[in-house]
GUGU-603637 format. One record per residue (C-alpha): residue in three letters; chain; x, y, z. Coordinates in steps of 0.1 Angstrom, whole numbers, plus 2048, in hexadecimal, padded with zeros to 3 digits. Example, Ala and Ser with C-alpha at 12.3 -4.5 7.8 and 13.67 -1.06 7.14 Angstrom:
! GUGU-603637
 rest kette  px  py  pz
  Ala     A 87B 7D3 84E
  Ser     A 889 7F5 847
This chain:
! GUGU-603637
 rest kette  px  py  pz
  Met     A 4C8 787 4FB
  Asp     A 4DE 7A6 4F4
  Phe     A 4E8 7BF 512
  Gly     A 4F9 7D5 4FE
  Phe     A 4F6 7F4 4F4
  Gly     A 4FC 7F7 4CE
  Glu     A 514 801 4B8
  Lys     A 50A 829 4B9
  Ala     A 504 82A 4DC
  Glu     A 527 817 4E0
  Ala     A 535 832 4CB
  Phe     A 526 84E 4DB
  Arg     A 533 840 4FE
  Lys     A 55A 843 4F2
  Glu     A 553 864 4E2
  Ile     A 549 86E 502
  Arg     A 568 85F 512
  Arg     A 57C 86F 4F9
  Phe     A 570 892 506
  Val     A 576 888 52A
  Ala     A 599 87F 520
  Asp     A 59C 8A2 50D
  Glu     A 587 8B9 526
  Leu     A 58F 8AD 547
  Pro     A 5AE 8B5 560
  Ala     A 5C0 892 562
  Asp     A 5BB 896 588
  His     A 594 898 583
  Ile     A 57F 881 59A
  Gly     A 55E 885 59A
  Leu     A 549 882 5B8
  Phe     A 524 87D 5BD
  Phe     A 52B 8A5 5CB
  Thr     A 544 8AE 5B8
  Glu     A 55D 8CC 5B9
  Glu     A 546 8DB 5A1
  His     A 52A 8E3 5BA
  Phe     A 542 8FC 5CF
  Asp     A 54A 921 5C7
  Ala     A 56D 91D 5B9
  His     A 568 901 59F
  Trp     A 546 90E 590
  Ala     A 558 920 574
  Phe     A 569 903 568
  Ser     A 545 8F0 569
  Met     A 533 90B 555
  Glu     A 551 90B 53F
  Ile     A 54C 8E6 53B
  Ala     A 525 8E7 539
  Arg     A 529 8FF 518
  Lys     A 542 8E8 509
  Leu     A 528 8CD 50C
  Ala     A 50D 8E5 501
  Lys     A 520 8EC 4DF
  Lys     A 51E 8C7 4DA
  Gly     A 4F9 8C5 4E1
  Trp     A 504 8AC 4FD
  Leu     A 4F6 8C2 51A
  Thr     A 4D1 8BA 50E
  Leu     A 4D7 8A5 4FA
  Ser     A 4B3 893 500
  Trp     A 4A2 8B7 4F3
  Pro     A 496 8BC 4D3
  Lys     A 4B2 8CF 4BB
  Ala     A 49A 8EB 4BB
  Tyr     A 4A4 8F3 4E0
  Gly     A 4C5 8E9 4DE
  Gly     A 4C7 8C3 4E1
  Ile     A 4D0 8A9 4C8
  Gly     A 4AF 896 4CC
  Ala     A 4C3 878 4D6
  Asp     A 4B3 857 4D7
  Phe     A 4B0 842 4F8
  Trp     A 4CF 82E 4F7
  Glu     A 4E5 84E 4F2
  Gln     A 4D6 85C 512
  Ile     A 4D9 842 528
  Val     A 500 83E 51A
  Phe     A 503 863 522
  Ala     A 4F6 862 545
  Glu     A 50B 846 54D
  Glu     A 52B 854 53F
  Val     A 522 877 555
  Gly     A 51E 863 572
  Tyr     A 53B 84D 56C
  Trp     A 556 867 566
  Gly     A 547 883 57B
  Ile     A 544 89C 55F
  Pro     A 540 8BE 56B
  Gly     A 52A 8D8 562
  Thr     A 50B 8BE 561
  Gly     A 505 8BE 584
  Met     A 500 8E1 595
  Gly     A 4E5 8F1 589
  Val     A 4D9 8D4 57A
  Ser     A 4B5 8DD 583
  Gly     A 4B5 8EB 561
  Thr     A 4C2 8D1 54B
  Ala     A 4B1 8B7 55D
  Trp     A 48D 8C1 568
  Val     A 486 8E2 561
  Gly     A 48B 8DD 53C
  Pro     A 476 8BD 535
  Thr     A 45A 8C8 54A
  Leu     A 45A 8EB 53C
  Met     A 459 8D9 519
  Leu     A 436 8C4 523
  Tyr     A 428 8E2 539
  Gly     A 437 905 52E
  Thr     A 426 918 513
  Asp     A 43B 921 4F3
  Ala     A 446 940 4FF
  Gln     A 452 932 520
  Lys     A 464 916 50B
  Gln     A 474 930 4F0
  Lys     A 482 943 511
  Tyr     A 48D 92B 52B
  Leu     A 49A 90F 515
  Pro     A 4B3 91A 4FD
  Pro     A 4CC 929 51A
  Ile     A 4C9 90A 52B
  Ala     A 4D4 8F4 50E
  Ala     A 4F4 90F 509
  Gly     A 4FE 909 52F
  Ala     A 4FB 932 52F
  Asp     A 4FC 943 54F
  Asp     A 4D7 94F 54D
  Gly     A 4D0 924 545
  Val     A 4D6 91C 56D
  Trp     A 4B8 916 583
  Cys     A 4B0 90C 5A4
  Thr     A 492 8FB 5B3
  Gly     A 47F 90B 5CA
  Tyr     A 46A 8EF 5DF
  Ser     A 477 8ED 603
  Glu     A 46B 901 61E
  Pro     A 470 903 644
  Asp     A 451 8F2 64A
  Ala     A 44B 8E2 629
  Gly     A 466 8C5 621
  Ser     A 45B 8A2 61A
  Asp     A 437 8AE 61D
  Leu     A 43E 8C6 600
  Ala     A 41A 8CC 600
  Ser     A 417 8E0 61D
  Leu     A 42C 900 60B
  Gln     A 423 91F 619
  Thr     A 430 934 600
  Thr     A 417 949 5F2
  Ala     A 413 95A 5CD
  Leu     A 3F1 971 5CB
  Lys     A 3E9 97C 5A7
  Asn     A 3E1 99F 5A0
  Lys     A 3D7 9A7 57F
  Asp     A 3F1 99E 56B
  His     A 40E 995 585
  Tyr     A 411 97E 5A2
  Val     A 41D 98D 5C2
  Ile     A 433 972 5D6
  Asn     A 442 970 5FA
  Gly     A 44F 957 60E
  Gln     A 46D 941 615
  Lys     A 483 923 602
  Val     A 49B 90C 616
  Trp     A 4B6 8F4 60B
  Thr     A 4B6 903 5EA
  Ser     A 4D3 8F4 5D4
  Ala     A 4E6 90C 5BC
  Ala     A 4CE 92D 5C3
  His     A 4EC 947 5C9
  Arg     A 4F5 93A 5A5
  Ala     A 4D5 938 594
  Arg     A 4C3 950 580
  Trp     A 49C 944 580
  Cys     A 48B 92F 59F
  Trp     A 474 913 595
  Leu     A 45B 91E 5AF
  Ala     A 440 908 5C1
  Cys     A 42C 921 5D4
  Arg     A 405 925 5DE
  Thr     A 3EE 938 5C7
  Asp     A 3D2 92E 5DA
  Pro     A 3D6 932 600
  His     A 3B0 92B 605
  Ala     A 3B3 906 5F1
  Thr     A 3A0 8EA 608
  Lys     A 3BA 8CE 5FF
  Lys     A 3E0 8D8 605
  His     A 3ED 8C9 5DF
  His     A 3D5 8E2 5D1
  Gly     A 3D7 908 5CC
  Ile     A 3FA 903 5C3
  Ser     A 410 912 5A7
  Ile     A 432 90F 595
  Ile     A 43B 933 58B
  Ile     A 45F 93C 580
  Val     A 471 956 58F
  Asp     A 490 96E 585
  Leu     A 4A4 96A 5A5
  Lys     A 4B2 98F 597
  Ser     A 48D 99E 5A1
  Pro     A 48A 9B5 5BF
  Gly     A 480 9A5 5DC
  Val     A 493 986 5DD
  Thr     A 4B0 982 5F4
  Ile     A 4C4 960 5F6
  Arg     A 4D9 958 612
  Pro     A 4F1 93B 613
  Ile     A 4EE 91C 62A
  Pro     A 515 911 62C
  Asn     A 51B 8EC 634
  Leu     A 52C 8DE 64F
  Val     A 550 8E5 641
  Gly     A 547 906 633
  Gln     A 53E 8FF 60E
  His     A 520 910 5FF
  Tyr     A 507 900 5EB
  Phe     A 4E9 900 5FF
  Asn     A 4D4 924 601
  Glu     A 4B2 933 60D
  Ile     A 4A1 949 5FB
  Phe     A 488 965 607
  Phe     A 46F 976 5F4
  Ser     A 45D 996 5FB
  Asp     A 443 9A5 5E4
  Val     A 459 997 5C8
  Val     A 442 99E 5A7
  Val     A 43E 982 58E
  Pro     A 42C 987 56B
  Val     A 40E 96D 569
  Glu     A 423 960 548
  Asn     A 43D 94F 55F
  Arg     A 420 937 56E
  Val     A 428 913 562
  Gly     A 40A 902 557
  Pro     A 3E6 908 567
  Glu     A 3E1 91C 583
  Asn     A 3DC 90B 5A2
  Glu     A 3E3 8E9 591
  Gly     A 40B 8EB 59B
  Trp     A 40C 8CB 5AD
  Lys     A 40D 8B5 58C
  Val     A 427 8C9 57C
  Ile     A 439 8C6 59F
  Met     A 438 8A1 59D
  Lys     A 43E 89E 57A
  Ala     A 45E 8B5 580
  Leu     A 467 89C 5A0
  Ser     A 463 87E 588
  Phe     A 480 88D 572
  Glu     A 494 899 58D
  Arg     A 492 874 5A1
  Gly     A 49B 863 581
  Ile     A 4C1 866 583
  Ala     A 4C6 841 588
  Val     A 4D7 83C 569
  Arg     A 4F3 856 570
  Tyr     A 4FA 84F 595
  Gly     A 4FB 828 590
  Ala     A 513 82E 57B
  Arg     A 527 843 590
  Leu     A 521 827 5B0
  Trp     A 533 80A 598
  Arg     A 550 821 596
  Val     A 550 825 5B9
  Leu     A 54E 7FF 5BA
  Glu     A 565 7F9 5A0
  Glu     A 57F 811 5BA
  Leu     A 579 7F8 5D7
  Phe     A 57E 7DC 5C1
  Thr     A 59F 7E5 5B7
  Tyr     A 5AA 7F3 5D7
  Val     A 59F 7D3 5EA
  Arg     A 5B0 7B9 5CE
  Ser     A 5D1 7D3 5D6
  Glu     A 5D1 7CB 5FE
  Gly     A 5C7 7AA 5F8
  Tyr     A 5A4 7AC 607
  Met     A 595 799 5ED
  Glu     A 5A1 775 5FF
  Asn     A 588 77F 61A
  Pro     A 565 770 612
  Leu     A 554 78B 623
  Val     A 562 7A5 60F
  Arg     A 55A 791 5F0
  Gln     A 534 791 5FC
  Arg     A 532 7B0 605
  Leu     A 53F 7C1 5E3
  Ser     A 52B 7A7 5CE
  Gly     A 50D 7AE 5DF
  Leu     A 513 7D1 5D4
  Ala     A 51C 7CC 5B2
  Val     A 4FB 7B5 5AF
  Asp     A 4E4 7CD 5BC
  Ile     A 4F5 7EF 5AB
  His     A 4ED 7DA 589
  Ala     A 4CA 7D6 591
  Leu     A 4C8 7F7 598
  Arg     A 4D5 807 57C
  Leu     A 4BC 7EB 566
  Asn     A 49F 7FA 57A
  Ala     A 4AC 81B 570
  Tyr     A 4AD 813 54C
  Glu     A 483 808 54E
  Thr     A 480 82A 55F
  Ala     A 491 83E 546
  Trp     A 47F 828 524
  Lys     A 45E 831 533
  Gln     A 468 853 535
  Tyr     A 475 854 512
  Thr     A 459 842 501
  Gly     A 43C 85A 513
  Lys     A 42E 839 528
  Thr     A 421 844 54C
  Ile     A 436 842 569
  Ile     A 42F 845 58B
  Tyr     A 444 82F 5A3
  Glu     A 45E 825 590
  Pro     A 476 847 599
  Ala     A 46E 841 5BB
  Arg     A 476 81C 5BD
  Asp     A 499 825 5AD
  Lys     A 4A0 842 5C3
  Ala     A 497 82B 5E2
  Ser     A 4B1 816 5D2
  Leu     A 4CA 82E 5CD
  Asp     A 4CA 83D 5F1
  Glu     A 4D0 81C 600
  Leu     A 4E9 80F 5E8
  Met     A 4FD 831 5ED
  Glu     A 4FC 82B 610
  Arg     A 503 808 613
  Val     A 525 80E 5F9
  Gly     A 530 829 612
  Arg     A 52C 813 62E
  Val     A 53C 7F7 620
  Gly     A 55A 80E 60C
  Thr     A 55F 816 632
  Glu     A 564 7FA 642
  Leu     A 57C 7EE 629
  Leu     A 590 811 628
  Gly     A 58E 818 64C
  Ala     A 5A3 837 653
  Tyr     A 5A8 841 632
  Ser     A 582 83F 628
  Gln     A 584 863 63B
  Ile     A 59C 877 625
  Asp     A 589 892 612
  Pro     A 58E 896 5ED
  Ser     A 5A1 8B6 5ED
  Arg     A 5BE 8B4 5D8
  Glu     A 5D7 8BC 5F7
  His     A 5CB 89D 604
  Arg     A 5CC 883 5E3
  Gly     A 5EC 877 5EB
  Trp     A 5DF 863 60C
  Ala     A 5BA 85A 5FB
  Arg     A 5B0 83C 5F1
  Val     A 596 832 5D4
  Lys     A 59B 856 5CC
  Ser     A 589 863 5EB
  Ala     A 568 855 5D9
  Val     A 561 83E 5FF
  Glu     A 562 861 613
  Asn     A 549 877 5F9
  Ile     A 52F 859 5F6
  Tyr     A 530 853 61C
  Trp     A 526 878 623
  Ala     A 513 880 603
  Ala     A 4FE 862 605
  Pro     A 4E6 870 623
  Gly     A 4DE 890 617
  Leu     A 4D5 881 5F4
  Ser     A 4BB 86A 605
  Ile     A 4A9 886 60D
  Ala     A 4AD 89A 5EF
  Ala     A 48E 899 5D6
  Gly     A 47B 886 5F3
  Thr     A 487 870 609
  Thr     A 48F 849 60A
  Asp     A 46E 842 620
  Thr     A 45C 85B 60A
  Met     A 466 849 5EB
  Arg     A 461 824 5FC
  Asn     A 43A 832 604
  Ile     A 437 83A 5DC
  Val     A 440 818 5D3
  Ala     A 428 808 5F2
  Arg     A 40B 81D 5E3
  Phe     A 40E 822 5C1
  Gly     A 422 804 5B9
  Leu     A 417 7E5 5CD
  Gln     A 3F6 7F6 5D3
  Leu     A 3FA 7F1 5FA
  Pro     A 3DC 801 60B
  Val     A 3E2 825 61C
  Pro     A 3DF 823 641
C-alpha cells in the first residue's frame, strides 16, 4: 500500500516551501491564532494573501474562471497541510470568503452573485474580505433560534437585529448574514435565509469586543433598518438552513490544516524533551506517542472527509467527527505541553519574550486557543450529537 502523495503533489509541496522561505521573515512563528489576526499585522497578512492570489493559490481549488487553478485533490491537501504547518499568513483572518462563502456561493449563488463576489475573494482584495453573521446574544449553538429579521418590501429587505462574536467584522466588506425572513414560520429551522450585506450600508454599526489582553478580533454588529436588495439573497427565500449547513460543513472542514499544525507543535515538543533528557521517562514517551497516533488518525479521517467533498459525495457527520477530534486533541496537546514545559509554557509569542520562549511559544498559544476553538463553528458537544445521531444512528432522546 502506497501512502505517498505522488510526484506532482510533492513537487507542489516543495514550491510552497520555497515561497515560505522567500516571503516570510525568519522569526515568523505561525500559531493557531497567529499575529495576522490582530491590527498591527493586518497589512502584512493581506500582502501575503495577494502574493498567494497571484499564483492562484489563495483559492487553488476553485475553477480558473473564478481565480483558482483547478488544483487536484492531493494538491489541495498538500496546500492545506503546508499552510497549517508553517502558519502562512493571509490564509487565516477573514477566511470566511475563501473557505466557505466562496464554495457555498458556487453551489447556491446566482451567476450574477458569482461574477460579483468570487473574483475579489480570489484576488485577496480588500473588498473580498468577509465575515459570518450567525451568533446572536440568544442564539449560539442553537443557531436556529436567531431573531435578526429581514422583512421583504418589494425589491428589497429591511434588516433589524444584532450579531455577536463576529470575527473580522471590522475588516470585512461583506457579511454572510443568517436572518429570519418569515418570523411566523411554525418551525424555527424554517423561515431563515442567507443574505449578503454590504457593511458600508447605512444603519450598520460595528463595535469591538476586545479579548482579556486587549486584542481586537471579535465584534458585535447592529442592524437598524438596513436596506438590502433582494438579489443579495443566497438561495430560495426561507430555505436558508440548508445553505447554512453546507457552509458549516466547509467551515468545519479545517482538520487537514489544523492537524498539520498540531503535528508541528508535537515535533517541537519532541525536540524539547530530547534536549532536556526527558525521553528517558516512560510516561513522557507514552504521552507524546499517544498524541502522535491520535494526530495521525485525525489527519486520515480529514483526508476521507476532504475526498468525499472533492468527489461530490454526501457528507453529513464527517466534518463534525473531525472537528470533535480536533477540539479534544488541541486541549490535550496544550495540557501535555504545559506539564512538560512548566513555567516556560506561560511565555507568550511576542517578539520581546522570544529569548525566553521554548518550542516557539506554541504551547502557550494552543493552551489558550483551544477553549475558544472548541466553541467556534459548533461546540464539541454539538459535534458529538451530530455524530451520534447521523453517524451512529443512535435514537434521539
